[in-house]
BAPA-338877 format. One record per residue (C-alpha): x, y, z. Coordinates in nm, 3 decimals. Layout:
BEGIN
{atom {X Y Z}};
...
This chain:
BEGIN
{atom {2.755 17.186 11.077}};
{atom {2.989 17.013 11.274}};
{atom {3.193 17.310 11.252}};
{atom {2.939 17.568 11.386}};
{atom {2.854 17.319 11.675}};
{atom {3.240 17.293 11.750}};
{atom {3.227 17.673 11.762}};
{atom {2.945 17.690 11.995}};
{atom {3.052 17.416 12.237}};
{atom {3.405 17.415 12.192}};
{atom {3.540 17.719 12.311}};
{atom {3.913 17.626 12.337}};
{atom {4.042 17.486 11.978}};
{atom {4.387 17.356 12.127}};
{atom {4.373 16.985 11.977}};
{atom {4.656 16.936 12.181}};
{atom {4.482 16.995 12.527}};
{atom {4.321 16.634 12.589}};
{atom {3.997 16.767 12.753}};
{atom {3.949 16.975 12.394}};
{atom {4.031 16.625 12.203}};
{atom {3.767 16.426 12.450}};
{atom {3.515 16.735 12.358}};
{atom {3.545 16.688 11.984}};
{atom {3.501 16.296 12.011}};
{atom {3.181 16.348 12.230}};
{atom {3.041 16.611 12.019}};
{atom {3.096 16.377 11.683}};
{atom {2.960 16.088 11.852}};
{atom {2.646 16.291 11.943}};
{atom {2.564 16.424 11.599}};
{atom {2.656 16.051 11.496}};
{atom {2.380 15.927 11.714}};
{atom {2.131 16.197 11.624}};
{atom {2.146 16.150 11.228}};
{atom {2.173 15.769 11.231}};
{atom {1.823 15.774 11.409}};
{atom {1.703 15.990 11.157}};
{atom {1.803 15.794 10.891}};
{atom {1.679 15.476 11.061}};
{atom {1.323 15.630 11.082}};
{atom {1.319 15.776 10.728}};
{atom {1.457 15.451 10.568}};
{atom {1.245 15.208 10.787}};
{atom {0.974 15.399 10.637}};
{atom {1.104 15.336 10.294}};
{atom {1.139 14.994 10.329}};
{atom {0.799 14.957 10.467}};
{atom {0.625 15.165 10.197}};
{atom {0.847 14.965 9.924}};
{atom {0.844 14.626 10.098}};
{atom {1.239 14.590 10.007}};
{atom {1.448 14.391 10.241}};
{atom {1.743 14.566 10.154}};
{atom {1.586 14.913 10.251}};
{atom {1.479 14.768 10.555}};
{atom {1.797 14.599 10.656}};
{atom {1.988 14.944 10.572}};
{atom {1.744 15.107 10.789}};
{atom {1.853 14.846 11.078}};
{atom {2.226 14.943 11.002}};
{atom {2.178 15.294 11.066}};
{atom {2.036 15.197 11.402}};
{atom {2.293 14.989 11.499}};
{atom {2.546 15.254 11.361}};
{atom {2.341 15.484 11.652}};
{atom {2.442 15.243 11.873}};
{atom {2.773 15.203 11.768}};
{atom {2.832 15.605 11.810}};
{atom {2.651 15.562 12.161}};
{atom {2.951 15.277 12.255}};
{atom {3.216 15.541 12.090}};
{atom {3.061 15.833 12.288}};
{atom {3.106 15.595 12.632}};
{atom {3.455 15.529 12.508}};
{atom {3.549 15.855 12.465}};
{atom {3.428 15.955 12.831}};
{atom {3.591 15.684 12.991}};
{atom {3.942 15.703 12.810}};
{atom {3.914 16.077 12.983}};
{atom {3.942 15.936 13.325}};
{atom {4.257 16.037 13.490}};
{atom {4.528 15.803 13.597}};
{atom {4.465 15.611 13.918}};
{atom {4.628 15.324 14.176}};
{atom {4.464 15.065 14.008}};
{atom {4.560 15.212 13.621}};
{atom {4.843 15.428 13.672}};
{atom {4.879 15.504 13.291}};
{atom {4.531 15.620 13.263}};
{atom {4.250 15.490 13.095}};
{atom {4.294 15.596 12.738}};
{atom {4.285 15.248 12.586}};
{atom {3.911 15.262 12.679}};
{atom {3.893 15.456 12.319}};
{atom {4.035 15.159 12.151}};
{atom {3.835 14.923 12.299}};
{atom {3.510 15.103 12.240}};
{atom {3.622 15.104 11.867}};
{atom {3.679 14.728 11.881}};
{atom {3.322 14.692 12.021}};
{atom {3.191 14.928 11.750}};
{atom {3.357 14.711 11.497}};
{atom {3.204 14.367 11.638}};
{atom {2.862 14.536 11.603}};
{atom {2.921 14.635 11.240}};
{atom {3.048 14.240 11.172}};
{atom {2.725 14.133 11.327}};
{atom {2.494 14.356 11.154}};
{atom {2.648 14.234 10.831}};
{atom {2.625 13.880 10.909}};
{atom {2.202 13.906 10.977}};
{atom {2.187 14.107 10.670}};
{atom {2.333 13.835 10.465}};
{atom {2.125 13.591 10.594}};
{atom {1.805 13.781 10.520}};
{atom {1.926 13.876 10.153}};
{atom {2.028 13.486 10.094}};
{atom {1.685 13.434 10.214}};
{atom {1.542 13.684 9.984}};
{atom {1.735 13.559 9.679}};
{atom {1.594 13.211 9.720}};
{atom {1.245 13.364 9.712}};
{atom {1.262 13.684 9.543}};
{atom {0.926 13.914 9.582}};
{atom {0.796 14.226 9.400}};
{atom {0.896 14.571 9.576}};
{atom {0.750 14.905 9.518}};
{atom {0.974 15.132 9.356}};
{atom {0.789 15.491 9.448}};
{atom {0.948 15.830 9.389}};
{atom {0.929 15.866 9.783}};
{atom {1.118 15.551 9.879}};
{atom {1.413 15.656 9.585}};
{atom {1.418 16.030 9.734}};
{atom {1.446 15.881 10.095}};
{atom {1.743 15.707 9.989}};
{atom {1.915 15.970 9.802}};
{atom {1.900 16.210 10.105}};
{atom {2.064 15.927 10.308}};
{atom {2.338 15.868 10.055}};
{atom {2.434 16.269 10.104}};
{atom {2.384 16.242 10.472}};
{atom {2.626 15.942 10.513}};
{atom {2.860 16.079 10.261}};
{atom {2.841 16.427 10.501}};
{atom {2.903 16.196 10.766}};
{atom {3.181 16.060 10.629}};
{atom {3.378 16.410 10.546}};
{atom {3.326 16.522 10.912}};
{atom {3.444 16.211 11.082}};
{atom {3.751 16.190 10.845}};
{atom {3.811 16.577 10.915}};
{atom {3.783 16.506 11.300}};
{atom {3.934 16.197 11.312}};
{atom {4.268 16.339 11.138}};
{atom {4.249 16.662 11.359}};
{atom {4.270 16.466 11.676}};
{atom {4.417 16.137 11.553}};
{atom {4.169 15.927 11.668}};
{atom {4.136 15.571 11.503}};
{atom {3.780 15.525 11.654}};
{atom {3.669 15.823 11.463}};
{atom {3.859 15.722 11.140}};
{atom {3.702 15.400 11.137}};
{atom {3.357 15.536 11.215}};
{atom {3.404 15.756 10.870}};
{atom {3.506 15.455 10.698}};
{atom {3.181 15.287 10.781}};
{atom {2.968 15.597 10.697}};
{atom {3.127 15.582 10.377}};
{atom {3.085 15.199 10.298}};
{atom {2.698 15.292 10.417}};
{atom {2.669 15.533 10.126}};
{atom {2.791 15.273 9.886}};
{atom {2.579 15.003 10.042}};
{atom {2.289 15.260 9.988}};
{atom {2.365 15.350 9.636}};
{atom {2.323 14.977 9.557}};
{atom {1.987 14.975 9.719}};
{atom {1.887 15.254 9.520}};
{atom {2.026 15.109 9.209}};
{atom {1.856 14.758 9.253}};
{atom {1.505 14.977 9.284}};
{atom {1.605 15.158 8.963}};
{atom {1.653 14.836 8.766}};
{atom {1.348 14.687 8.895}};
{atom {1.163 14.985 8.768}};
{atom {1.326 14.997 8.438}};
{atom {1.330 14.606 8.359}};
{atom {1.139 14.454 8.599}};
{atom {1.441 14.240 8.705}};
{atom {1.429 14.129 9.079}};
{atom {1.765 14.186 9.233}};
{atom {1.672 14.321 9.592}};
{atom {1.827 14.013 9.727}};
{atom {2.142 14.042 9.546}};
{atom {2.174 14.407 9.622}};
{atom {2.116 14.329 9.983}};
{atom {2.390 14.081 9.961}};
{atom {2.632 14.340 9.830}};
{atom {2.537 14.548 10.109}};
{atom {2.628 14.318 10.349}};
{atom {2.962 14.257 10.216}};
{atom {3.057 14.652 10.218}};
{atom {2.944 14.575 10.577}};
{atom {3.162 14.291 10.695}};
{atom {3.427 14.467 10.516}};
{atom {3.389 14.780 10.685}};
{atom {3.383 14.579 10.991}};
{atom {3.684 14.385 10.929}};
{atom {3.914 14.715 10.903}};
{atom {3.755 14.877 11.190}};
{atom {3.816 14.579 11.399}};
{atom {4.202 14.568 11.246}};
{atom {4.249 14.960 11.311}};
{atom {4.122 14.943 11.664}};
{atom {4.264 14.639 11.767}};
{atom {4.621 14.709 11.637}};
{atom {4.729 14.930 11.897}};
{atom {4.582 14.747 12.170}};
{atom {4.807 14.461 12.041}};
{atom {5.119 14.666 12.022}};
{atom {5.143 14.783 11.646}};
{atom {5.470 14.967 11.508}};
{atom {5.464 15.322 11.588}};
{atom {5.423 15.592 11.326}};
{atom {5.727 15.645 11.145}};
{atom {5.667 16.052 11.154}};
{atom {5.685 15.984 11.535}};
{atom {5.993 15.782 11.543}};
{atom {6.166 16.044 11.285}};
{atom {6.069 16.340 11.542}};
{atom {6.213 16.139 11.844}};
{atom {6.535 16.067 11.664}};
{atom {6.574 16.414 11.550}};
{atom {6.518 16.587 11.917}};
{atom {6.761 16.293 12.035}};
{atom {7.036 16.332 11.828}};
{atom {7.009 16.713 11.809}};
{atom {7.219 16.711 12.124}};
{atom {7.593 16.668 12.100}};
{atom {7.626 16.462 12.371}};
{atom {7.448 16.185 12.160}};
{atom {7.633 16.045 11.901}};
{atom {7.330 15.721 11.833}};
{atom {7.023 15.572 11.912}};
{atom {6.895 15.221 11.912}};
{atom {6.637 15.008 12.077}};
{atom {6.369 15.284 12.058}};
{atom {6.004 15.108 12.181}};
{atom {5.695 15.324 12.202}};
{atom {5.445 15.209 12.436}};
{atom {5.065 15.361 12.348}};
{atom {4.857 15.362 12.653}};
{atom {4.605 15.552 12.447}};
{atom {4.586 15.874 12.244}};
{atom {4.779 16.154 12.423}};
{atom {4.963 15.883 12.656}};
{atom {5.234 15.758 12.499}};
{atom {5.581 15.641 12.693}};
{atom {5.919 15.585 12.499}};
{atom {6.217 15.433 12.594}};
{atom {6.533 15.397 12.402}};
{atom {6.933 15.378 12.426}};
{atom {7.156 15.661 12.369}};
{atom {7.501 15.623 12.275}};
{atom {7.731 15.848 12.465}};
{atom {8.138 15.902 12.483}};
{atom {8.220 15.636 12.738}};
{atom {8.501 15.857 12.897}};
{atom {8.275 16.177 12.940}};
{atom {8.200 16.344 13.244}};
{atom {7.899 16.088 13.367}};
{atom {7.729 16.389 13.558}};
{atom {7.708 16.615 13.259}};
{atom {7.601 16.334 13.047}};
{atom {7.326 16.242 13.286}};
{atom {7.237 16.629 13.282}};
{atom {7.201 16.602 12.905}};
{atom {6.998 16.283 12.919}};
{atom {6.772 16.458 13.154}};
{atom {6.749 16.770 12.918}};
{atom {6.636 16.519 12.642}};
{atom {6.395 16.338 12.841}};
{atom {6.227 16.681 12.918}};
{atom {6.224 16.812 12.573}};
{atom {6.038 16.507 12.443}};
{atom {5.778 16.546 12.691}};
{atom {5.728 16.896 12.617}};
{atom {5.736 16.882 12.243}};
{atom {5.593 16.520 12.178}};
{atom {5.367 16.485 12.472}};
{atom {5.539 16.153 12.557}};
{atom {5.721 16.005 12.886}};
{atom {6.047 15.919 12.779}};
{atom {6.336 15.691 12.945}};
{atom {6.675 15.714 12.796}};
{atom {6.927 15.446 12.880}};
{atom {7.298 15.574 12.838}};
{atom {7.530 15.349 12.617}};
{atom {7.881 15.424 12.661}};
{atom {8.079 15.374 12.337}};
{atom {8.449 15.412 12.278}};
{atom {8.501 15.751 12.058}};
{atom {8.863 15.756 12.076}};
{atom {9.002 15.438 12.002}};
{atom {9.106 15.453 11.601}};
{atom {9.145 15.049 11.604}};
{atom {8.788 14.992 11.769}};
{atom {8.626 15.305 11.522}};
{atom {8.801 15.136 11.255}};
{atom {8.704 14.784 11.303}};
{atom {8.348 14.868 11.372}};
{atom {8.321 15.054 11.045}};
{atom {8.487 14.787 10.859}};
{atom {8.236 14.518 11.011}};
{atom {7.948 14.754 10.903}};
{atom {8.034 14.740 10.569}};
{atom {8.080 14.372 10.535}};
{atom {7.754 14.313 10.712}};
{atom {7.553 14.536 10.445}};
{atom {7.673 14.261 10.204}};
{atom {7.501 14.026 10.373}};
{atom {7.163 14.269 10.405}};
{atom {7.140 14.638 10.445}};
{atom {6.861 14.581 10.639}};
{atom {7.088 14.482 10.935}};
{atom {7.231 14.741 11.203}};
{atom {7.453 14.679 11.493}};
{atom {7.515 14.858 11.805}};
{atom {7.702 14.815 12.152}};
{atom {8.023 14.758 11.953}};
{atom {8.311 14.688 12.172}};
{atom {8.609 14.503 12.184}};
{atom {8.777 14.275 12.465}};
{atom {9.136 14.208 12.432}};
{atom {9.274 13.891 12.561}};
{atom {9.624 13.717 12.552}};
{atom {9.543 13.471 12.261}};
{atom {9.237 13.634 12.098}};
{atom {9.011 13.932 12.111}};
{atom {8.619 13.927 12.148}};
{atom {8.400 14.116 11.926}};
{atom {8.115 14.200 12.100}};
{atom {7.789 14.339 11.963}};
{atom {7.415 14.354 11.895}};
{atom {7.262 14.279 11.531}};
{atom {6.921 14.419 11.496}};
{atom {6.714 14.250 11.219}};
{atom {6.363 14.338 11.093}};
{atom {6.082 14.127 11.163}};
{atom {5.994 13.914 10.856}};
{atom {6.369 13.898 10.766}};
{atom {6.419 13.624 10.488}};
{atom {6.718 13.497 10.714}};
{atom {6.619 13.338 11.071}};
{atom {6.820 13.466 11.360}};
{atom {7.063 13.166 11.402}};
{atom {7.129 13.219 11.007}};
{atom {7.230 13.584 11.066}};
{atom {7.421 13.515 11.377}};
{atom {7.611 13.226 11.173}};
{atom {7.680 13.415 10.863}};
{atom {7.826 13.721 11.051}};
{atom {8.036 13.486 11.264}};
{atom {8.179 13.309 10.982}};
{atom {8.231 13.660 10.798}};
{atom {8.437 13.812 11.110}};
{atom {8.649 13.470 11.167}};
{atom {8.719 13.468 10.784}};
{atom {8.859 13.834 10.746}};
{atom {9.001 13.883 11.113}};
{atom {9.196 13.622 11.260}};
{atom {9.231 13.572 11.640}};
{atom {8.888 13.713 11.682}};
{atom {8.630 13.576 11.848}};
{atom {8.251 13.699 11.777}};
{atom {8.015 13.744 12.045}};
{atom {7.691 13.842 11.888}};
{atom {7.304 13.900 11.997}};
{atom {7.039 13.861 11.722}};
{atom {6.725 14.123 11.842}};
{atom {6.477 14.288 11.656}};
{atom {6.401 14.624 11.595}};
{atom {6.089 14.781 11.727}};
{atom {5.999 15.050 11.453}};
C-alpha cells in the first residue's frame, strides 16, 4: 500500500532531493496516523467486549502512537523550512526533536500501563475471551508488523532515525499485542488469570522501545560519532588528490538529515606552490559538496616532504608509539633545531575511553623519546579523535 501511495503522490523518486525525502516522511506519518486510529477503535471495542485491561491499555497505546505520528509529521514539515537569519544552518534538527518528543510520549504510556497492570495484578478479574476479541488482536498484530516493515524500509531509504524509531515501536507493539493474545488463550484454556501480568509485560516492551527511541533521536542532538561509511567516503575523496598526503582532525557537524558540515586538516607539501595547493583544496571542498551533499572546510597543514632526517625520525617515533598502543596516531610532526637541543613537536590523537589518561600518554611518549634520542625535547599535545 505504501509503495502504491508513494507512486501516486510522490512523482520524483530522487531521495537525495530534500523535498522528496520530506514527502516520504509526511506520507509515512499520515499512513501511520490512519492505521493507528483504526487499531485504537477496534482494540478499544475488543477491550470493552472482553473486559481486558491489557487490550484496553494496548488500544490507548495505539492512540498515543497516532499522536506520535502527528508529532513526526510536524517534525518533517518544520525540518523542511529553509535557513533564515536566526537559523543559518536550517531547521533539520527539528526532525530529531520531534522524534525525541515521540519517545517521551511512548515512555509515559509505558508508565501508565505499568500502573494499571499492577493494580490488575493485585485485584484480578475475569475477562471475556470471545472469538471476536481474539480475531481483532490477530488483525492488530498483522497491521503492526506491516507498519514495522514499511517504516523500516522508508527509514533506511531516506536515512531517518525518526522513521527507524517508529519502526521499532511498531515491532514492539506487535510483540506486546501477541502477549495479550496469549494471555487470553491461556485464560480460555486453563482459567488462569494472567491479564495483569500480560499488561505488565506489554508495559515493559513499551518502556524498552521508548528508551531506545529516545537514545537514537537524542544522540544526533548531543553530537554523536559520524557514520563510519561517511568517514570512509570523505577519506577516499580527499586522499584521491595527490596534493594531500594525509588527513586528521576530521569533525562532522550534523544539523539534521541532508545538512552536514565537515572540517578537517589536510597535510600538504610545505614547499609547494601555495596558490596551486589552495586551488586543489577548493576543488576537494567542491567535490565533497557535490558527492556527499555536505559543506566542507579544509585547513592546510604544511609538512616536510623532502627532509630525510625528519621523515625517518617520524617513522621511528610512530613505530615506538605503536608499542605503547596501536590506537595512538600522530600528526603535525616537525623538528625545530637549536644550538643545544632539538624540539620534537607533534600532536598525539587518542580515542575516547582510552585505557590511559592524557597525562599518562604524554608522559610515556616523552620518556620514550628522551630515552631513544639524546638532545631531543618533546613538545606533545594530546587530543581526541572525533571519528
